[in-house]
C-alpha positions in Angstrom: -12.6 -58.4 -72.4 -14.0 -60.7 -69.8 -11.3 -63.2 -68.2 -12.0 -66.2 -66.4 -10.7 -64.5 -63.3 -13.2 -61.9 -63.6 -16.0 -64.8 -63.3 -14.1 -66.1 -60.3 -13.8 -62.7 -58.6 -17.4 -62.2 -58.9 -18.5 -65.5 -57.7 -16.1 -65.5 -55.0 -17.4 -61.9 -53.7 -20.7 -63.8 -53.3 -19.3 -67.2 -51.8 -15.7 -66.6 -50.7 -13.5 -69.7 -50.8 -13.0 -69.1 -47.1 -16.4 -70.4 -46.4 -16.1 -73.8 -47.9 -15.6 -77.0 -45.6 -12.0 -78.2 -45.1 -12.7 -81.5 -46.9 -14.0 -79.4 -49.8 -12.1 -78.8 -53.2 -13.9 -75.5 -54.4 -12.3 -73.3 -56.8 -10.4 -73.4 -60.4 -9.8 -76.8 -61.0 -8.7 -76.9 -64.9 -7.9 -73.9 -67.0 -6.0 -70.7 -67.3 -7.7 -67.7 -65.2 -6.2 -65.4 -67.6 -8.0 -66.9 -70.6 -10.8 -65.0 -72.2 -14.2 -66.2 -71.6 -16.1 -67.1 -74.8 -19.3 -68.9 -73.1 -20.1 -70.2 -69.9 -21.8 -73.6 -69.2 -23.5 -73.8 -65.8 -24.2 -77.4 -64.4 -24.7 -79.1 -60.9 -21.9 -81.8 -61.8 -19.3 -82.0 -64.5 -19.2 -85.4 -66.6 -18.0 -86.5 -69.6 -21.6 -85.5 -71.3 -21.4 -81.9 -69.6 -17.8 -81.4 -71.4 -19.1 -82.7 -74.6 -22.2 -80.2 -74.2 -19.7 -77.4 -73.5 -17.9 -78.2 -76.7 -21.0 -78.1 -78.7 -22.1 -74.8 -77.4 -18.6 -73.1 -77.7 -18.1 -72.7 -74.1 -14.6 -72.5 -72.5 -15.7 -72.6 -68.8 -17.9 -74.8 -67.1 -19.1 -73.4 -63.8 -20.2 -76.1 -61.5 -21.5 -77.0 -57.9 -19.9 -80.2 -57.4 -16.2 -80.3 -57.8 -15.1 -83.1 -60.4 -11.7 -83.3 -58.6 -12.4 -83.9 -54.8 -9.6 -86.2 -53.8 -5.9 -86.1 -55.0 -5.1 -87.5 -58.3 -2.1 -89.5 -58.7 -2.3 -90.1 -62.7 -4.5 -89.1 -65.6 -4.8 -92.2 -67.9 -8.4 -92.2 -68.5 -9.1 -95.2 -66.1 -12.4 -93.8 -64.4 -14.9 -91.1 -65.4 -13.1 -88.6 -63.3 -9.9 -88.7 -65.3 -11.5 -89.2 -68.5 -13.7 -85.9 -67.8 -10.8 -84.0 -66.9 -8.8 -85.0 -69.9 -11.3 -84.1 -72.2 -11.7 -80.7 -70.8 -7.9 -80.0 -70.8 -7.8 -81.2 -74.5 -10.6 -78.9 -75.5 -9.1 -75.8 -73.3 -12.2 -75.9 -71.1 -11.8 -74.5 -67.6 -13.7 -76.0 -64.7 -14.7 -73.9 -61.6 -16.4 -75.5 -58.8 -18.6 -73.5 -56.2 -19.3 -76.0 -53.7 -19.9 -75.6 -49.9 -19.1 -72.0 -50.1 -22.1 -71.6 -51.8 -23.9 -73.8 -49.3 -22.6 -72.0 -46.6 -23.6 -68.4 -47.4 -27.2 -66.7 -46.5 -28.0 -66.1 -50.2 -26.8 -69.5 -51.4 -28.1 -73.1 -52.0 -30.3 -73.3 -49.1 -31.7 -70.0 -49.7 -32.7 -71.0 -53.2 -34.5 -73.9 -51.7 -36.4 -71.7 -49.4 -37.4 -69.2 -52.2 -38.7 -72.3 -54.0 -40.9 -73.1 -51.3 -41.8 -69.5 -50.6 -40.6 -69.4 -47.1 -40.4 -66.2 -45.3 -38.5 -65.1 -42.2 -35.4 -67.2 -43.3 -32.2 -67.5 -41.2 -29.3 -70.1 -41.1 -29.8 -72.9 -39.0 -26.3 -73.7 -37.6 -24.1 -70.4 -38.1 -20.4 -71.0 -37.9 -18.1 -69.4 -35.5 -14.1 -68.4 -35.5 -14.9 -66.5 -38.9 -14.8 -62.9 -37.6 -12.2 -60.5 -36.5 -12.0 -57.1 -34.8 -9.6 -54.3 -35.7 -9.4 -51.9 -33.1 -7.3 -48.5 -34.4 -6.6 -45.0 -33.4 -7.1 -41.8 -35.9 -6.7 -38.1 -35.5 -10.2 -36.6 -35.5 -9.9 -34.9 -39.2 -9.1 -38.2 -40.7 -11.7 -40.3 -39.2 -14.2 -40.4 -41.9 -11.6 -41.0 -44.8 -10.2 -44.2 -42.7 -13.7 -45.5 -42.0 -14.8 -45.4 -45.7 -11.5 -47.1 -46.7 -12.2 -49.9 -44.2 -15.9 -50.3 -45.3 -15.0 -50.5 -49.0 -12.8 -53.2 -48.3 -15.4 -55.2 -46.8 -15.2 -54.4 -43.0 -18.3 -53.4 -40.9 -21.0 -55.9 -41.8 -23.1 -57.4 -39.0 -25.9 -59.5 -39.9 -28.3 -57.4 -42.1 -26.4 -54.3 -41.4 -23.2 -52.8 -43.0 -20.7 -50.0 -42.2 -21.0 -50.6 -38.4 -18.3 -49.5 -36.4 -17.9 -48.1 -32.9 -15.9 -44.6 -31.9 -14.8 -43.0 -28.6 -12.5 -40.0 -28.6 -9.6 -39.8 -26.2 -6.0 -38.4 -26.0 -3.2 -40.2 -28.0 0.3 -39.8 -27.1 3.7 -40.4 -28.8 7.1 -39.1 -29.1 8.7 -39.6 -32.7 12.3 -40.4 -32.6 15.2 -39.0 -34.8 14.2 -41.5 -37.9 10.5 -40.7 -37.9 8.8 -38.4 -40.3 5.7 -37.4 -38.3 2.4 -36.2 -39.8 1.8 -34.2 -36.3 4.3 -33.0 -33.8 8.2 -32.7 -33.8 11.0 -35.0 -33.5 12.2 -35.6 -30.0 9.0 -34.0 -28.5 6.2 -35.7 -26.9 2.9 -34.9 -28.6 -0.7 -35.3 -27.5 -3.4 -35.5 -29.9 -7.2 -35.8 -29.7 -7.9 -39.3 -31.4 -10.8 -41.5 -32.2 -10.6 -45.0 -31.1 -12.4 -46.9 -33.7 -13.6 -50.7 -33.6 -14.8 -52.4 -36.6 -15.7 -56.2 -37.1 -14.8 -58.1 -40.4 -14.8 -61.5 -41.8 -11.4 -62.9 -40.9 -10.5 -63.6 -44.5 -10.4 -60.0 -45.4 -8.2 -59.1 -42.6 -5.3 -58.6 -44.9 -7.1 -56.5 -47.5 -8.7 -54.3 -44.6 -5.2 -53.7 -42.7 -3.9 -52.4 -46.3 -7.0 -50.0 -46.7 -6.5 -48.6 -43.2 -2.8 -48.1 -43.8 -3.3 -46.4 -47.1 -6.0 -44.0 -45.9 -4.6 -43.4 -42.3 -2.3 -40.2 -42.3 0.2 -41.5 -39.6 3.5 -42.8 -40.6 3.1 -45.6 -37.9 -0.6 -47.2 -37.6 -1.5 -48.3 -34.3 -4.1 -51.2 -34.2 -5.1 -54.4 -32.3 -6.4 -57.0 -34.7 -8.1 -59.9 -32.9 -10.1 -63.0 -33.9 -13.5 -63.3 -32.1 -15.7 -66.1 -31.2 -19.2 -64.4 -32.4 -21.3 -66.6 -34.6 -21.2 -65.3 -38.1 -25.2 -65.4 -38.9 -24.5 -64.6 -42.6 -22.6 -68.0 -42.8 -23.3 -71.5 -41.8 -25.5 -74.8 -42.7 -28.8 -75.0 -43.5 -31.8 -72.7 -43.4 -35.1 -72.5 -41.7 -38.2 -70.5 -42.6 -41.8 -70.3 -42.2 -44.9 -70.8 -44.6 -47.2 -67.9 -44.8 -50.2 -70.3 -44.4 -49.6 -73.4 -42.3 -50.7 -76.6 -44.2 -51.3 -80.3 -43.0 -48.4 -82.8 -43.4 -50.1 -84.4 -46.2 -50.9 -81.2 -48.0 -47.3 -80.0 -47.3 -46.1 -83.3 -49.3 -48.0 -82.3 -52.0 -46.9 -78.9 -52.0 -43.1 -80.0 -51.8 -43.5 -82.4 -54.6 -44.9 -79.4 -56.8 -42.6 -76.9 -55.9 -39.4 -78.9 -56.1 -40.8 -81.0 -59.1 -40.3 -84.2 -57.4 -41.7 -87.6 -58.5 -41.0 -89.3 -55.0 -40.3 -88.2 -51.4 -39.0 -90.9 -48.9 -40.0 -89.7 -45.6 -40.9 -90.5 -41.9 -44.3 -90.7 -40.3 -46.6 -87.8 -41.3 -47.5 -86.2 -37.7 -50.9 -84.8 -36.6 -49.9 -81.3 -36.9 -49.8 -78.3 -39.2 -46.6 -77.8 -40.8 -45.2 -73.9 -40.3 -41.7 -73.9 -39.7 -39.6 -75.7 -42.4 -35.8 -76.6 -42.3 -34.0 -77.2 -45.4 -30.5 -78.3 -46.3 -29.1 -78.9 -49.8 -27.2 -82.2 -50.5 -26.5 -84.5 -47.4 -27.8 -82.6 -44.3 -28.6 -85.6 -41.6 -25.9 -84.0 -39.5 -28.2 -81.0 -39.1 -31.3 -83.0 -37.8 -30.6 -82.0 -34.0 -30.3 -78.3 -35.0 -33.5 -78.6 -37.0 -35.2 -79.7 -33.9 -33.6 -77.3 -31.5 -35.2 -74.7 -33.8 -38.6 -76.3 -33.3 -38.9 -77.0 -37.3 -42.0 -79.0 -38.2 -40.4 -80.9 -41.0 -36.6 -81.2 -42.5 -35.9 -81.2 -46.1 -32.8 -82.6 -47.2 -31.2 -85.7 -48.9 -28.9 -89.0 -48.2 -30.3 -90.0 -44.7 -29.2 -93.6 -43.8 -31.8 -96.1 -42.7 -31.2 -96.0 -38.9 -31.1 -91.9 -38.8 -34.6 -91.9 -40.0 -35.7 -93.2 -36.5 -33.9 -90.1 -35.0 -37.1 -88.2 -36.0 -38.6 -89.7 -33.0 -42.0 -88.3 -33.6 -40.6 -84.6 -33.0 -40.2 -83.9 -36.7 -40.9 -84.9 -40.4 -37.9 -86.0 -42.2 -38.3 -85.6 -45.9 -35.4 -86.9 -48.0 -35.9 -85.6 -51.6 -32.8 -86.8 -52.9 -29.3 -85.1 -53.6 -29.7 -84.3 -57.2 -33.3 -82.9 -56.5 -32.3 -80.9 -53.6 -29.6 -78.9 -55.5 -30.5 -79.1 -59.2 -31.9 -75.4 -58.8 -28.4 -74.4 -57.7 -27.8 -74.2 -61.6 -30.3 -71.3 -61.9 -29.0 -69.4 -58.7 -25.1 -69.6 -60.5 -27.1 -68.1 -63.5 -28.8 -65.3 -61.6 -25.4 -64.4 -59.8 -23.5 -64.3 -63.2 -26.3 -62.7 -65.1 -26.4 -59.5 -62.8 -22.7 -58.7 -63.6 -22.1 -60.3 -67.2 -23.8 -59.8 -70.4 -21.0 -59.9 -73.0 -21.2 -63.5 -73.5 -23.5 -66.5 -73.4 -24.5 -68.0 -70.1 -26.2 -71.4 -70.7 -27.8 -73.7 -68.3 -26.8 -77.4 -68.8 -29.5 -79.7 -70.2 -27.5 -82.9 -69.4 -29.2 -84.5 -66.6 -26.3 -85.7 -64.3 -28.5 -87.4 -61.5 -26.7 -90.8 -61.2 -29.8 -92.2 -59.5 -33.0 -93.3 -61.4 -36.4 -94.6 -60.1 -39.0 -97.3 -61.4 
């Protein structure tokens, strides 16, 4: 039996809630995590029409990119589309889960999906986040080093960029004197003991600190485990805003615009002046990305693809870069496919459905 909490656990192993922005509201918004999953509907947004679609499909879980509840609700009277949508979901026992900026911010998330659609290579995050990493330093008797190390790796520690199971170890002498209340693994009560120990250092995501410490203590042979846990300011190259990559074959600005429209199935692109140079480096940001323009410029991007630029912000291209505003919905609609792929790799006992409801609130003539 697969429960909603199993779906949540898998999604958050890919895009942890700790990586969402402070203003966001990702997570389980309605429903009981202990309920069995009958079928899942995957959508970009949640509207009344999407809930109706779930009802028709027999789906009791909607996984959406955008949270239907973004600000605090003081009543549920059906006075607007948000309240009507939530009421309809609750009445029909449909859970709603949102995976928003946490999926934006991971290296294999929304922006990587856009890069894949554009067939970009050598991709990297434009603006990696800092203050997301910690370091554990601990001291282990030599015959237990491998056991403790593997336990910490299994808890999620030891990842640095594209490398996993990273650690640093030096050997030295540890000294301790067990008191009368102790139960020492090595040595005797009341006697100072000197033991050859390994000092091991491992970097980990800060949100995994508690689980990593639990793994350390469970695997460590000592009654009292000595360790230091410190936050570090290093940027986490796997978490952050936007992404930049390269075209295998450079294109003229006009040719790239046609390429962009074809790959992203666009009817229209709002853009600044097309510059007289080849497009090689392409920066992207799903959703509202104008805040990333300075970072895209600093990465020497030839074009920045995003949405929701305001009129005066287009002037900030300043002849250095092309800004291509393709629309919020259009930049993120393939997030549905991304979520589908994430879930289909793990779950096959129930139906996964891509929503056919077009939730774009903007129309073009």
